[in-house]
N, C-alpha and C positions, 0 to 999 in steps of 0.2 A: 627463432620461433616467436611469433606474436601471440600475446596473451589475449584470449577472447573472453569478454565479459559475458556471463551467463544471461539467458533470457529472464530468469527470475530476478537477478540483480538489477538488470535494466528496468524491469517493470516496477520493482519495489522502489527504486530511486525515483522513477517518474511519479509514483503515488506520493512519495514524500515531498517532492517539489510542488506538486499541485496542492497538497495539504498546507505546506508552508506559505504558498502564495495567497491562500484563501479563496482561490478560484473554484467555486463549488461545481459548476458544470464540468470543468476539467477534471476535478477530483472524481466525480461520478464516472466520467468516461474512462479514466485510468483504472479505477477499481473494476469496472465492467470488462475492461480489456483483458484482465487476468484470465477470464474464462476461455479466451481464445488460445492461451498457451497450450501447446501440445508437448507433454513430457517425452523426452527422447527415450527410446527403448534401450539404447546402448549405454545410458549414463544414469545409474540409479541415484547417484548423489544429486544431480539436477532434478530428477523426478521427485525426490523427497523435498527439495527446496520449492518446487512448483506446487506440490501438495500443501506445504506449509503456507505459501503465499495465497493459495485458494482459500485456506481456512481463515486467514487474516481478512481477505476480501469478503467472505461470508459474514464475519463478525462486524466488519465496518458497515455492511449493508443492513445489519440487524440492529445496530446501536440506536438508542434514543438519546444519547448523550450529546451535549454541545461539543463542537469541534475542539474547543480549548479545555474540556473537562479533564481533570487529572486521571480519571479512570481510563481514558483513551491511551494512556502511557504505554500499556502493554502492547497494543497494536503498533504504536510508533517504535517501540524498542525492537519488536520483531522485524518491522520493515527496515529499520536501520541495520540490523544484523544481516538481513538478506541482501541489502544494497551494499554492504561493506563500508558504511559510513559511521563515524563515531558520534556525530552531532548534527542536528538540524534544528533550526529555530522554530519556535511555536508559531501557529498561524497568526498573521497580522491582525485579522479580524477576530474580535472576542465576542462575536455574536452568539446568540443562544440557539442558532440553527443547529438542528441535530444531524448526526451523520446519516441516520436513516432517511430523514427528509431530503437531504441534499443528494443522496444516492438513488432515490427512487423517483425523483421528479422527471 
């Protein structure tokens, strides 16, 4: 039997990779793509994971913090948990661009 990675894990991992790369348009696209996830009716576990991911996406859209701000750690931790990864590097760019600015452009 082949293990299938959940949609929530795939999307969380894609957001983390975009965040890590510092590619703001890609980050914006990945966060916006969360809204397209349809929770499966037959899998309450995945439904709850998608709900949590939607909450993280809403928080990222609302943030006025720079991408590298320590207060963004909670969102990164939740994304790492959903993606099933233990560590991801900080963004390469230490710009003062805010999450809200890069997600709403």
